Backbone bond lengths (Angstrom), bond angles and torsions (degrees), N, CA, C in turn:
res aa  C-N    CA-C-N  psi(-1)  N-CA   C-N-CA  omega(-1)  CA-C   N-CA-C  phi
1 M - - - 1.463 - - 1.540 107.52 -
2 V 1.288 115.10 130.85 1.471 121.95 -179.01 1.547 109.87 -84.43
3 K 1.296 114.85 134.76 1.480 122.69 174.60 1.510 109.81 -122.06
4 Y 1.317 114.60 162.90 1.465 120.96 178.47 1.528 108.47 -124.75
5 E 1.329 113.31 131.56 1.474 120.69 179.53 1.498 108.66 -135.14
6 G 1.323 115.55 176.70 1.448 120.44 175.22 1.492 113.55 96.67
7 G 1.342 114.03 -148.23 1.460 120.15 -172.98 1.514 114.23 -89.71
8 A 1.323 113.08 -157.12 1.476 122.81 -176.03 1.516 112.52 -86.73
9 G 1.328 118.43 -7.02 1.459 120.39 -179.55 1.485 115.96 82.55
10 T 1.334 117.24 10.96 1.466 121.18 -174.96 1.518 113.81 -82.59
11 S 1.303 116.91 -11.46 1.490 120.97 179.82 1.550 107.76 -159.39
12 I 1.308 116.27 173.14 1.453 119.75 178.22 1.546 110.13 -63.40
13 R 1.310 117.12 -34.99 1.484 122.08 177.67 1.516 111.82 -68.40
14 E 1.325 116.68 -29.24 1.466 122.69 -177.88 1.534 110.79 -106.38
15 A 1.327 117.51 25.17 1.453 121.12 -175.19 1.545 111.07 -61.51
16 I 1.315 114.31 148.82 1.471 121.65 175.06 1.513 106.50 -83.74
17 K 1.317 116.71 120.04 1.459 121.09 -176.08 1.527 110.41 -87.46
18 I 1.315 115.58 126.39 1.473 120.53 178.47 1.528 106.90 -92.70
19 I 1.329 113.79 120.67 1.478 122.36 -178.06 1.514 108.79 -115.15
20 G 1.343 116.66 133.80 1.440 120.50 172.68 1.544 115.57 95.81
21 A 1.286 118.45 -6.28 1.486 119.36 176.42 1.533 107.47 -72.82
22 Q 1.306 116.89 132.18 1.445 122.79 -175.89 1.524 115.47 -80.10
23 N 1.348 116.38 -20.08 1.449 120.26 -175.94 1.515 110.37 -160.94
24 D 1.323 115.81 178.57 1.480 120.67 -179.23 1.533 111.40 -55.34
25 R 1.301 117.67 -46.49 1.469 121.54 -176.17 1.505 111.17 -60.52
26 E 1.329 117.35 -46.57 1.459 120.22 178.42 1.533 111.55 -63.47
27 G 1.341 116.51 -34.42 1.457 120.59 178.12 1.523 112.53 -65.16
28 V 1.315 115.28 -44.84 1.466 120.54 178.62 1.522 110.12 -66.24
29 D 1.326 116.59 -44.66 1.470 119.77 176.67 1.549 110.99 -56.91
30 A 1.334 115.71 -39.96 1.468 120.04 179.74 1.512 111.71 -64.27
31 E 1.363 116.22 -37.97 1.473 120.54 177.86 1.523 110.72 -59.52
32 Y 1.361 114.10 -49.98 1.451 118.25 -177.30 1.533 113.40 -70.03
33 R 1.309 118.28 -31.79 1.454 120.44 173.90 1.537 110.70 -63.63
34 F 1.338 115.28 -42.77 1.455 120.79 179.05 1.518 109.37 -60.15
35 L 1.324 117.56 -48.82 1.466 120.94 179.06 1.512 112.71 -59.78
36 A 1.315 116.33 -44.31 1.493 119.88 -179.33 1.512 109.03 -62.60
37 R 1.293 117.62 -41.22 1.474 120.87 -179.80 1.526 111.76 -63.44
38 I 1.338 116.69 -46.58 1.466 121.45 -178.13 1.532 109.97 -64.47
39 F 1.332 116.90 -48.11 1.453 120.65 -175.51 1.559 110.56 -70.12
40 S 1.296 118.70 -28.34 1.469 119.44 177.58 1.552 110.36 -70.83
41 V 1.330 115.60 -32.18 1.474 119.55 178.08 1.527 110.75 -64.41
42 I 1.325 115.74 -41.61 1.488 119.50 179.99 1.531 111.90 -91.47
43 R 1.306 115.37 4.09 1.481 122.83 173.86 1.547 112.10 58.51
44 L 1.326 116.06 45.93 1.472 120.53 174.99 1.510 108.75 -123.85
45 H 1.322 116.63 147.08 1.445 120.92 171.31 1.497 107.37 -95.46
46 F 1.329 116.65 152.49 1.460 120.00 -178.69 1.517 110.50 -140.19
47 T 1.311 115.03 160.40 1.437 123.31 174.07 1.504 107.62 -125.72
48 V 1.349 117.72 135.11 1.434 121.44 173.08 1.515 106.84 -82.82
49 L 1.350 116.11 116.34 1.448 120.94 -179.56 1.534 109.88 -78.29
50 F 1.327 116.97 -44.07 1.447 120.88 172.15 1.514 110.98 -163.55
51 Q 1.338 113.48 166.08 1.439 121.66 -178.13 1.520 106.81 -133.69
52 E 1.328 116.97 135.05 1.461 122.95 -178.88 1.523 110.97 -127.40
53 L 1.305 115.26 143.52 1.467 121.38 174.74 1.502 108.67 -99.58
54 F 1.346 115.45 133.81 1.458 122.77 176.64 1.514 109.15 -124.99
55 R 1.300 114.90 143.61 1.475 120.94 175.65 1.519 108.03 -126.67
56 N 1.327 115.41 135.67 1.443 119.49 171.46 1.536 107.10 -138.22
57 K 1.316 117.43 -172.24 1.464 120.54 -177.74 1.531 114.04 -63.11
58 D 1.359 115.05 -21.50 1.446 118.77 -178.74 1.530 115.13 -89.29
59 G 1.355 117.48 -17.55 1.443 117.61 -179.07 1.530 112.55 153.21
60 Y 1.331 114.86 -155.17 1.444 123.89 -176.72 1.545 110.04 -116.19
61 Y 1.324 114.29 140.50 1.465 119.56 -174.65 1.519 110.04 -139.22
62 D 1.328 115.62 143.44 1.467 122.82 171.75 1.522 107.46 -106.15
63 R 1.331 115.12 133.65 1.459 120.99 172.67 1.548 106.12 -113.62
64 L 1.305 118.03 120.92 1.424 123.02 177.99 1.553 108.54 -108.92
65 V 1.322 114.79 127.06 1.451 119.56 176.98 1.518 106.96 -102.12
66 L 1.325 115.97 127.68 1.461 122.58 -170.93 1.541 109.34 -121.66
67 M 1.302 112.40 153.29 1.478 119.87 169.42 1.517 107.59 -128.61
68 D 1.357 116.59 127.42 1.453 119.77 178.34 1.509 109.49 -86.48
69 E 1.353 115.62 177.16 1.473 121.03 -175.74 1.512 111.45 -65.64
70 N 1.302 119.61 -16.12 1.472 122.32 177.37 1.519 112.86 -93.06
71 G 1.352 117.49 2.50 1.443 122.18 177.04 1.536 113.52 88.33
72 K 1.326 116.67 5.19 1.488 119.96 -179.92 1.519 107.95 -77.22
73 I 1.337 116.41 130.67 1.448 123.47 176.53 1.528 109.78 -97.25
74 S 1.319 114.96 134.80 1.455 121.19 177.11 1.533 109.31 -145.18
75 E 1.288 115.54 170.46 1.452 119.46 178.00 1.525 109.19 -134.66
76 I 1.335 114.67 155.37 1.431 120.81 177.61 1.523 107.79 -141.93
77 W 1.306 115.70 137.49 1.467 125.10 -175.79 1.517 110.84 -107.83
78 F 1.330 115.24 136.35 1.478 121.71 174.58 1.520 109.20 -124.63
79 D 1.329 115.22 136.87 1.475 121.56 173.14 1.523 105.84 -89.35
80 I 1.328 116.36 111.92 1.457 120.24 -177.90 1.519 112.25 -111.96
81 T 1.303 116.47 22.08 1.473 121.99 -176.02 1.529 112.89 -54.90
82 E 1.341 116.03 -40.52 1.452 120.01 -175.77 1.521 114.05 -66.04
83 C 1.315 117.15 -30.89 1.469 119.32 -174.49 1.526 113.52 -111.89
84 Y 1.349 117.93 -10.02 1.459 120.39 -173.61 1.551 110.08 -65.56
85 G 1.317 115.16 134.59 1.458 121.89 173.99 1.526 114.89 82.71
86 K 1.329 115.25 4.47 1.477 118.89 178.21 1.532 108.45 -98.27
87 W 1.275 113.90 139.61 1.496 118.46 -178.70 1.485 105.82 -116.68
């Protein structure tokens, strides 16, 4: 079962940590489930403009850049260290 821990996702330091994903695919699915859940609560539709992988000394991170239905651009960071590179 996938869980979410960590920060608000507003930066790499505040990344949302994905816990319990067994591989890359489950990790990416968890990211999109999280986004769908958050955006459904605030009743906005969104489009993922792009997704980037970052690596630093602490681990692996995904940055997703989003545009909501009003044209507002935002980003959200996920810590995917636990599941990155697992098949």
